[in-house]
C-alpha positions in Angstrom: 0.0 0.0 0.0 1.2 3.5 -0.8 2.2 5.7 2.2 0.5 8.6 0.4 -2.3 8.6 -2.2 -3.5 11.3 -4.5 -7.3 12.1 -4.5 -8.9 14.4 -6.9 -12.1 16.2 -5.8 -14.4 17.0 -8.8 -18.0 18.2 -9.2 -20.4 20.7 -10.8 -20.4 24.2 -9.5 -22.6 24.7 -6.3 -22.5 21.1 -5.2 -20.7 21.8 -1.9 -17.4 20.6 -3.2 -15.5 23.3 -1.2 -17.5 22.4 2.1 -16.4 18.7 1.6 -12.9 19.8 0.9 -12.8 21.7 4.1 -14.3 19.0 6.2 -11.8 16.5 4.9 -8.7 18.6 5.2 -9.4 21.1 8.0 -6.6 23.6 8.2 -4.1 21.3 6.4 -4.5 23.2 3.2 -2.3 25.3 0.9 -3.2 27.4 -2.2 -0.9 27.4 -5.3 -1.1 27.4 -9.0 -1.4 24.6 -11.5 1.9 24.1 -13.3 2.1 26.7 -16.1 -1.4 28.1 -15.5 -2.3 31.0 -13.3 -5.3 29.4 -11.8 -5.6 28.8 -8.1 -5.6 25.3 -6.9 -6.2 24.1 -3.4 -4.5 21.1 -1.9 -5.1 19.6 1.5 -3.9 16.6 3.6 -6.4 14.1 5.0 -5.6 11.2 7.3 -7.5 7.9 6.4 -8.6 5.1 8.7 -5.9 2.7 7.4 -3.1 5.1 8.5 -2.7 6.2 4.9 -2.3 9.9 4.2 -4.3 11.3 1.2 -3.4 14.5 -0.6 -6.6 16.0 -1.8 -6.7 18.4 -4.8 -9.8 20.5 -5.2 -10.2 20.9 -9.0 -12.2 23.8 -10.5 -16.0 23.2 -10.8 -17.1 21.8 -14.2 -20.2 20.3 -15.8 -18.3 17.8 -18.0 -14.8 16.7 -18.9 -15.3 18.5 -22.3 -14.0 21.9 -21.3 -15.4 25.2 -22.5 -13.1 27.5 -20.4 -9.5 27.6 -19.1 -10.6 26.6 -15.7 -12.5 23.5 -16.9 -9.5 22.4 -19.0 -7.6 21.9 -15.7 -9.9 19.0 -14.9 -9.2 17.3 -18.2 -5.4 17.8 -17.9 -5.4 16.4 -14.3 -7.3 13.3 -15.3 -5.4 12.2 -18.4 -1.9 13.1 -17.6 0.8 10.6 -16.7 0.3 11.1 -12.9 -3.4 10.2 -12.6 -5.1 10.5 -9.2 -5.4 7.2 -7.3 -9.1 8.0 -6.4 -11.6 10.5 -7.8 -14.3 11.9 -5.6 -17.2 13.2 -7.6 -19.4 15.4 -5.6 -23.1 15.5 -6.6 -26.0 17.7 -5.4 -29.0 15.6 -4.2 -31.4 17.8 -6.0 -29.6 17.8 -9.4 -28.4 14.3 -9.4 -29.3 13.6 -13.1 -27.2 16.5 -14.4 -24.3 15.7 -12.0 -24.1 12.0 -13.1 -23.2 13.1 -16.6 -19.8 14.2 -15.3 -19.6 11.0 -13.1 -20.1 8.6 -16.0 -17.4 10.4 -18.0 -14.9 10.1 -15.2 -15.9 6.5 -14.5 -15.2 5.6 -18.1 -11.6 6.7 -17.5 -11.4 3.5 -15.4 -9.9 5.4 -12.4 -11.4 4.2 -9.0 -14.3 6.6 -8.5 -16.4 7.5 -5.4 -19.8 9.2 -5.8 -20.4 11.5 -2.9 -24.1 12.8 -2.9 -24.1 16.0 -0.8 -26.9 18.0 0.8 -28.7 15.0 2.4 -30.1 17.4 5.0 -32.3 18.9 2.3 -33.9 15.6 1.1 -36.9 15.8 3.5 -37.8 19.4 2.6 -37.4 18.6 -1.1 -39.4 15.4 -0.9 -36.4 13.3 -2.3 -35.8 9.7 -1.6 -32.8 7.6 -2.8 -32.1 3.9 -2.6 -28.4 4.1 -2.0 -27.7 0.4 -2.0 -29.4 -0.1 -5.3 -27.7 3.0 -6.7 -24.3 1.4 -5.8 -25.2 -1.7 -7.6 -26.5 0.1 -10.8 -23.5 2.5 -10.9 -20.9 -0.2 -10.2 -19.2 2.0 -7.6 -19.2 3.1 -4.0 -21.8 5.8 -3.1 -21.9 7.9 0.0 -24.8 10.2 1.1 -23.5 13.0 3.2 -24.2 16.5 4.4 -20.9 18.4 4.2 -22.3 21.5 5.9 -23.4 19.5 8.9 -20.3 17.3 9.0 -22.5 14.2 8.5 -20.9 10.9 7.2 -17.5 12.5 6.5 -15.8 9.6 8.2 -17.5 7.2 5.9 -16.1 9.1 3.0 -12.6 8.7 4.3 -13.3 4.9 4.8 -14.5 4.5 1.2 -11.4 6.4 -0.1 -9.2 3.9 1.8 -11.0 1.0 0.3 -11.0 2.4 -3.3 -7.3 3.3 -3.1 -6.5 -0.5 -3.1 -8.2 -0.9 -6.5 -6.3 -0.7 -9.7 -9.1 0.4 -11.9 -12.9 1.1 -12.1 -15.5 -0.8 -14.1 -16.9 1.7 -16.7 -20.6 2.3 -16.6 -21.4 3.3 -20.2 -18.7 1.5 -22.2 -19.3 3.7 -25.2 -17.6 1.7 -27.9 -20.3 -0.7 -29.2 -23.3 1.5 -28.4 -22.3 4.5 -30.6 -20.1 3.5 -33.5 -18.5 0.1 -33.0 -16.3 0.3 -36.1 -14.9 3.7 -35.3 -14.2 2.8 -31.7 -12.6 -0.5 -32.6 -10.1 1.4 -34.7 -9.5 3.8 -31.9 -8.9 1.0 -29.4 -6.1 -0.3 -31.7 -4.2 3.0 -31.3 -2.6 2.1 -27.9 -3.0 -0.4 -25.1 -1.5 2.2 -22.7 -4.7 4.2 -22.4 -8.3 3.4 -21.8 -10.7 3.7 -24.7 -12.4 6.8 -23.3 -8.9 8.5 -22.7 -8.2 8.0 -26.5 -11.6 9.3 -27.3 -10.9 12.5 -25.2 -7.7 12.9 -27.1 -9.6 12.9 -30.4 -12.4 15.3 -29.3 -10.3 17.7 -27.1 -7.0 17.5 -29.1 -5.3 17.2 -25.7 -2.4 14.7 -25.4 -0.6 13.4 -22.3 3.2 14.1 -22.2 4.1 10.4 -22.4 2.2 9.6 -25.7 4.4 8.4 -28.5 4.7 10.2 -31.9 3.1 7.1 -33.6 0.2 7.1 -31.2 -0.4 10.8 -31.6 -0.2 10.6 -35.4 -2.9 7.9 -35.5 -5.1 10.0 -33.2 -4.7 12.9 -35.6 -5.8 10.7 -38.5 -8.9 9.7 -36.7 -9.7 13.4 -36.1 -9.9 14.2 -39.9 -13.4 12.8 -40.2 -14.8 15.9 -38.5 -18.5 15.2 -39.1 -18.2 11.6 -37.9 -16.5 12.8 -34.6 -19.2 15.4 -34.0 -21.9 12.9 -34.7 -20.4 10.4 -32.3 -20.0 13.2 -29.6 -23.7 13.9 -29.9 -24.6 10.2 -29.7 -22.4 9.9 -26.6 -24.3 12.6 -24.7 -27.7 11.0 -25.6 -26.5 7.5 -24.7 -25.1 8.7 -21.3 -28.4 10.4 -20.4 -30.3 7.3 -21.4 -28.1 5.2 -19.1 -28.5 7.8 -16.3 -32.4 7.8 -16.7 -32.4 4.0 -16.6 -30.5 4.1 -13.3 -32.5 6.9 -11.6 -36.0 5.7 -12.4 -35.5 2.7 -10.0 -33.5 4.5 -7.3 -34.4 8.2 -7.2 -37.9 9.8 -6.6 -39.3 13.2 -5.8 -42.5 13.7 -4.0 -43.4 17.3 -5.2 -46.3 17.5 -2.7 -43.7 17.5 0.2 -41.3 19.9 -1.5 -41.3 23.5 -0.2 -41.1 26.4 -2.6 -39.1 28.8 -0.5 -36.5 29.3 -3.2 -38.9 30.6 -5.9 -40.5 33.0 -3.4 -37.1 34.3 -2.3 -36.0 34.6 -6.0 -39.1 36.8 -6.7 -37.8 39.2 -4.1 -34.1 39.1 -4.7 -34.3 39.3 -8.5 -37.2 41.8 -8.7 -36.6 44.5 -11.3 -36.9 47.2 -8.6 -36.6 45.7 -5.1 -33.7 43.5 -6.2 -31.5 46.6 -6.9 -32.7 48.3 -3.7 -31.7 45.2 -1.6 -28.3 44.9 -3.3 -27.6 48.6 -2.7 -28.8 48.2 0.9 -26.4 45.3 1.5 -23.4 47.3 0.0 -24.3 50.2 2.4 -24.4 47.8 5.3 -21.0 46.4 4.3 -19.3 49.7 4.2 -20.9 51.1 7.3 -19.5 48.0 9.1 -16.1 48.4 7.7 -15.8 51.8 9.5 -17.9 51.2 12.6 -16.7 47.7 13.5 -13.1 48.2 12.5 -12.3 51.6 14.2 -11.6 50.3 17.6 -9.2 47.4 16.7 -7.5 49.8 14.1 -6.8 52.5 16.7 -5.5 49.8 19.0 -3.1 48.4 16.4 -2.0 51.9 15.3 -1.1 52.9 18.8 0.5 49.5 19.5 3.0 49.8 16.7 3.8 53.4 17.7 4.5 52.1 21.2 6.6 49.2 19.9 8.7 51.7 17.8 9.2 53.9 20.9 10.0 51.0 23.2 12.6 49.6 20.6 14.3 53.0 20.2 14.5 53.3 24.0 15.9 49.8 24.6 18.5 49.6 21.7 21.6 51.7 21.4 21.5 54.5 18.9 22.7 53.6 15.5 21.8 52.5 11.9 20.3 49.2 13.0 17.9 50.8 15.5 16.9 53.4 13.0 16.2 50.7 10.4 13.9 48.9 12.9 12.1 51.9 14.3 11.8 54.0 11.1 11.7 51.3 8.4 10.6 47.9 9.5 8.1 48.6 12.4 6.2 51.4 10.5 6.2 49.1 7.4 4.7 46.2 9.2 2.3 48.5 11.0 1.2 49.9 7.7 -0.1 46.4 6.7 -1.4 45.1 10.0 -3.5 48.1 10.8 -5.8 47.2 8.0 -6.5 43.6 8.9 -9.8 44.4 10.6 -11.3 46.3 7.6 -10.0 43.7 5.1 -11.3 40.8 7.2 -14.7 42.4 7.5 -15.0 43.0 3.7 -14.0 39.4 3.0 -16.4 38.2 5.7 -19.4 39.8 4.0 -18.3 38.6 0.5 -17.9 35.0 1.8 -21.4 35.1 3.4 -23.1 36.4 0.2 -21.3 33.7 -1.8 -22.2 30.9 0.7 -25.9 31.8 0.8 -26.3 31.6 -3.0 -27.1 35.4 -3.3 -24.2 36.2 -5.6 -25.7 34.1 -8.4 -28.9 36.3 -8.1 -26.8 39.4 -8.4 -25.2 38.0 -11.6 -28.8 37.3 -13.0 -30.0 40.7 -11.9 -27.1 42.6 -13.6 -27.1 40.8 -16.8 -29.6 43.1 -18.6 -27.6 46.2 -17.5 -24.2 44.7 -18.4 -25.3 43.8 -21.9 -26.0 47.4 -22.7 -22.4 48.2 -21.9 -20.8 45.4 -23.9 -20.5 42.9 -21.2 -22.5 40.0 -19.9 -24.0 39.0 -16.5 -20.9 36.8 -16.0 -18.8 40.0 -16.0 -20.3 40.8 -12.6 -18.3 38.0 -10.9 -14.9 39.6 -11.9 -16.2 43.1 -11.0 -17.4 41.9 -7.6 -14.5 39.7 -6.9 -12.3 42.6 -7.9 -13.2 44.2 -4.5 -10.8 41.6 -3.1 -8.1 41.7 -5.7 -8.0 42.5 -9.4 -5.7 39.6 -10.2 -8.0 36.6 -9.5 -10.9 38.8 -10.8 -9.2 39.1 -14.2 -8.5 35.3 -14.2 -12.2 34.8 -13.5 -13.1 36.3 -16.9 -12.1 32.9 -18.4 -15.6 31.7 -17.9 -16.9 34.4 -20.4 -17.1 32.7 -23.8 -17.2 35.8 -26.0 -13.6 37.2 -26.5 -14.9 40.8 -26.9 -16.9 40.7 -23.7 -14.0 39.0 -21.9 -11.5 41.6 -23.1 -13.7 44.5 -22.1 -14.2 43.0 -18.7 -10.4 42.5 -18.3 -9.7 46.1 -19.2 -12.4 47.6 -16.9 -12.0 45.4 -13.8 -9.2 47.4 -12.3 -11.5 50.3 -11.8 -13.4 48.2 -9.1 -12.1 49.2 -5.7 -9.9 46.4 -4.5 -8.7 45.6 -1.0 -5.3 47.3 -1.8 -7.1 50.6 -2.2 -9.0 50.2 1.1 -6.1 51.2 3.4 -5.6 54.4 1.3 -9.3 55.3 1.3 -9.7 54.4 5.0 -7.0 56.7 6.3 -7.7 59.6 3.9 -11.5 59.4 4.7 -10.6 59.4 8.4 -8.5 62.5 7.9 -10.9 64.7 5.8 -14.4 63.4 6.5 -15.9 64.1 10.0 -17.1 61.1 12.1 -20.7 62.2 12.1 -24.0 60.5 11.6 -26.5 61.2 8.8 -30.2 60.8 9.9 -28.9 59.7 13.2 -27.6 56.3 12.1 -25.6 56.5 8.8 -21.9 57.1 9.1 -20.8 59.9 6.8 -17.4 58.1 6.5 -19.1 54.9 5.5 -21.3 56.6 3.0 -18.1 58.2 1.5 -16.4 54.8 1.2 -19.6 53.4 -0.5 -19.5 56.4 -2.9 -15.9 55.5 -3.9 -16.9 51.9 -4.6 -19.9 53.2 -6.6 -17.5 55.7 -8.4 -15.2 52.8 -9.4 -18.1 50.6 -10.6 -19.5 53.5 -12.7 -16.1 54.2 -14.2 -15.9 50.5 -15.2 -19.4 50.6 -16.8 -18.8 53.9 -18.7 -15.4 52.6 -19.9 -16.9 49.3 -21.0 -19.5 51.2 -23.1 -16.8 53.2 -24.8 -14.8 50.1 -25.5 -18.0 48.3 -26.8 -18.5 51.0 -29.3 -14.8 51.4 -30.4 -13.5 47.8 -30.4 -14.0 46.2 -33.8 -14.4 42.7 -32.7 -17.2 40.3 -33.7 -19.2 39.3 -30.7 -21.6 36.3 -30.3 -22.5 35.1 -26.8 -25.2 33.6 -24.7 -25.8 33.9 -21.0 -26.3 30.9 -18.8 -26.2 31.0 -15.0 -27.1 28.4 -12.5 -29.2 29.5 -9.5 -28.1 27.4 -6.5 -30.3 26.7 -3.6 -30.3 29.2 -0.8 -28.3 28.0 2.2 -27.4 29.0 5.7 -23.7 29.9 5.5 -21.3 27.3 6.9 -19.4 28.9 9.7 -16.4 26.7 8.9 -16.4 27.7 5.2 -16.7 31.4 5.8 -14.0 31.3 8.5 -11.6 29.4 6.1 -12.3 31.9 3.3 -11.8 35.0 5.5 -8.6 33.6 7.1 -7.2 32.4 3.7 -7.9 35.7 1.9 -6.8 37.9 4.7 -3.6 35.9 5.1 -3.0 36.3 1.3 -3.4 40.1 1.6 -1.2 40.3 4.7 1.7 38.1 3.4 1.4 39.2 -0.2 1.2 42.9 0.5 3.4 42.7 3.6 6.4 41.3 1.8 6.2 44.2 -0.8 5.6 46.9 1.8 8.3 45.7 4.1 10.8 45.4 1.2 10.0 49.0 0.0 9.9 50.3 3.5 13.5 49.2 4.0 14.6 50.6 0.6 12.8 53.9 1.3 14.4 54.1 4.8 17.8 53.7 3.2 17.2 56.3 0.5 15.7 58.7 3.2 18.7 58.1 5.6 21.5 58.6 3.1 22.5 61.1 0.5 25.2 63.0 -1.3 27.6 65.5 0.2 24.8 68.0 0.7 23.0 65.4 3.0 26.1 65.1 5.2 26.3 68.9 5.6 22.6 69.4 6.2 22.8 69.2 10.0 25.8 71.6 10.2 24.0 74.1 8.0 20.9 74.1 10.1 22.8 74.3 13.4 25.0 77.2 12.2 22.1 79.1 10.7 21.6 82.3 12.8 17.9 82.1 12.3 17.8 78.8 14.2 19.8 80.1 17.3 16.7 80.6 19.5 14.9 77.4 18.6 14.4 74.8 21.4 16.3 71.5 21.3 13.3 69.6 20.1 12.4 72.2 17.4 16.1 72.2 16.3 16.1 68.4 16.1 13.0 68.4 13.9 14.4 71.0 11.6 17.6 69.0 11.2 15.7 65.9 10.5 13.5 67.7 7.9 16.6 69.3 6.2 18.4 65.9 6.1 15.3 64.3 4.5 15.1 66.9 1.8 18.8 66.5 1.0 18.6 62.6 0.9 18.4 60.5 -2.2 14.6 60.2 -1.7 14.3 63.9 -1.1 16.2 64.7 -4.3 14.0 62.3 -6.3 10.8 63.8 -4.7 11.9 67.4 -5.4 12.5 66.3 -9.1 8.9 65.1 -9.6 7.2 67.7 -7.3 6.4 70.1 -10.3 4.4 67.3 -11.8 2.3 66.5 -8.8 2.1 70.0 -7.3 -1.0 71.0 -9.4 -2.8 68.1 -7.8 -2.1 69.5 -4.3 0.7 67.1 -3.5 4.2 67.8 -2.1 7.3 65.7 -3.0 6.7 63.3 -0.1 3.2 62.4 -1.5 4.8 62.2 -5.0 7.2 59.5 -3.7 4.3 57.7 -2.2 2.6 57.7 -5.6 5.6 56.3 -7.4 6.3 53.6 -4.8 2.7 52.5 -4.7 3.0 51.4 -8.3 4.3 48.2 -6.9 1.1 47.9 -4.9 -1.4 50.6 -4.0 -1.4 49.9 -0.3 2.4 50.8 -0.2 1.3 54.4 -0.2 0.6 54.5 3.5 3.7 52.5 4.3 5.8 54.9 2.3 4.5 57.9 4.1 4.9 56.1 7.5 8.6 55.5 6.7 9.2 59.1 5.4 7.5 60.7 8.4 9.2 58.4 10.8 12.7 59.4 9.4 11.7 63.1 9.4 10.3 63.0 13.0 13.3 62.2 15.1 11.5 63.0 18.4 10.9 60.4 21.2 7.1 61.0 21.1 5.1 58.0 20.1 2.8 59.2 17.2 0.9 57.0 14.8 0.9 57.3 11.0 -2.6 58.8 11.2 -1.5 61.5 13.7 1.6 62.3 11.6 -0.4 62.7 8.5 -2.9 64.9 10.4 -0.3 67.1 11.7 1.7 67.5 8.5 1.7 71.2 7.5 1.9 72.8 4.1 4.7 75.4 4.5 3.3 77.6 1.7 -0.2 78.0 3.2 0.5 77.2 6.9 -2.6 74.9 6.7 -2.8 71.2 7.0 -1.2 69.2 4.1 -4.0 66.7 4.1 -6.9 69.2 3.9 -10.2 68.5 2.2 -9.1 69.5 -1.4 -5.9 67.4 -1.2 -7.7 64.5 0.4 -10.4 64.3 -2.3 -7.8 64.8 -5.0 -5.9 61.7 -3.6 -9.0 59.7 -3.3 -9.9 60.3 -6.9 -6.4 59.6 -8.1 -6.4 56.2 -6.5 -9.9 55.5 -7.6 -8.9 55.7 -11.2 -5.1 55.1 -11.5 -3.7 51.7 -12.5 -1.2 51.5 -9.6 -0.4 47.8 -9.7 2.4 46.1 -11.6 1.0 42.6 -10.8 -2.3 43.4 -12.4 -0.6 44.7 -15.6 1.4 41.4 -15.7 -1.8 39.4 -15.5 -3.6 41.4 -18.1 -0.6 40.8 -20.4 -0.8 37.1 -19.7 -4.5 36.8 -20.3 -4.6 38.9 -23.5 -1.2 37.5 -24.7 -0.1 41.0 -25.7 1.5 44.1 -24.1 -0.8 46.3 -26.2 -3.7 46.1 -23.8 -2.0 46.6 -20.5 -0.1 49.6 -22.0 -3.4 51.1 -23.1 -4.9 50.3 -19.7 -2.0 52.0 -17.8 -1.8 55.2 -19.9 -5.6 55.8 -20.2 -6.3 55.1 -16.5 -3.3 57.3 -15.6 -4.5 60.2 -17.7 -8.1 59.9 -16.2 -6.6 59.8 -12.6 -4.4 62.8 -13.1 -7.1 65.0 -14.8 -9.7 64.0 -12.2 -7.3 64.7 -9.3 -6.2 68.0 -10.9 -9.8 69.2 -11.5 -10.9 68.2 -7.9 -8.0 70.1 -6.2 -8.3 73.2 -8.4 -12.0 73.5 -7.8 -12.0 72.7 -4.1 -9.0 74.7 -3.1 
């Protein structure tokens, strides 16, 4: 017996596959990418009853092995490569068993040991469904387990069956397509190679996808069998009909639905959530609730974290001897880390709400609701998924466009998705709103800061829609598409699933952004703490200046620190670009923040934290928020981050493409540098002009 076996978890979308994956693996999970493909894959470890360890791979949801998108092609690749899984778990939904079994019969014909897991058993009574599991096992010639992943019911039984199936070498096929469809053709196909099952060879013909180990002679013979295109298409059609005939024959004796017992809660809720008026009102109300919560719930923990890192910096400076290493820690590393950690509460709250909306099945209703609107602007209802998931991060959102069949609709969605306010913008928005918008209530209960944040999200979405319309009218690409979306059942969210999702995405933000921010903070500290000859003479010039003779020791220290910063490498760079950003209301320090945040938008706060920490050499423990609030514009004598400058910055970050990683993904998805360059330039011009207009009008 193997010490470790490989198990593939496969199923249609919305069958509870993720819930089962979480129950089997717990926290023993990791997220990576499939080799050569930027598509997330989740792997987890599961201990089986016979002391075997199973590595479980959660494959993308698919309706069949015949892929229609990049995500679904991963399933085909995983099943017919040289390293096949030892066991395949096919997860089916108890209410849609007939449709789910199409995928099951295809996988079973690959002759890999297959376990059918029928999920959502807890809903059988309310739906009036009954299943003869023992007879179903006999008819399908495989193991079948009835479970409720959400309620952790029969999960141990699934583990037991995996252990049993791992001892088998192959699975007996259910449909055996050869003699039922086109005996002569499939007999020729069988002669191609004894190294592959008949259905694997058939998939090579229909999908033009070959395992790495196939010989040149075998591949040549497959290509010959592809030449009779009409015969191949006809046999594909016959295969689907035959499979459903076999499925119907099985189900008529083992599966029944008593419609008199079934409750119709779903249709009643759909009438409300997809209503042409109330549906939009409810959706907008939910968004308002989310952004109110981001400010109201997160303010206390954020203030605590902000103060904590200021205290840590002060304590470190007091305990360690003065020198470069201490300065690096207190002015570079600690403010850099604090610039990430402070936003964990807000990021976690945002991900919490998104996870709950996805778990309940509400997101599919939003997709359906928005389809009519999206089509007017050159997109489809499926474009809503990338636009909404873009509130977490534009990178997976752009990859999610692979489910859109029309290239024009997909390209437009890719180009406009970065307008959606992502979690990287949230730290910038949060601190600027806190600085320029008073913490007051509208109508006694609405937070003005929360409404402002919602307004920025709406602004980003509006920019995406308007840009999509312009692209729709200007792009000369032929467009044919149809819209199909599945409405899953409404569910009470699984606490475990929601918790996993929030932890996983928050962790990805912290470690992904944290590495960039920390690295840039250290680089910025070095550039701000070193300089040419003028930097070395800065202190001497300030001290010897007669105008500074009557300054107190603290005032003199601050003036020295400020002078050294201006003469440092980063100060020289900032002064060079200041003429470009000054019309927007920014000084050279903000300009440096804009440039450094091109690596990642959230770096802006970390950059200012580092610059202000280097400039303020006093012993007082002040937070980044306090430092930004106390920053003075020497030309006006007023606060640097006043209302006009704050609004200008908010608009700049609402529209600018400040993310190298997103540009790289756009290049990869469009297979050209043309589109990311157009994206970068057009969004940059829009951001600059909007920020310029806002500052000039408001100041």
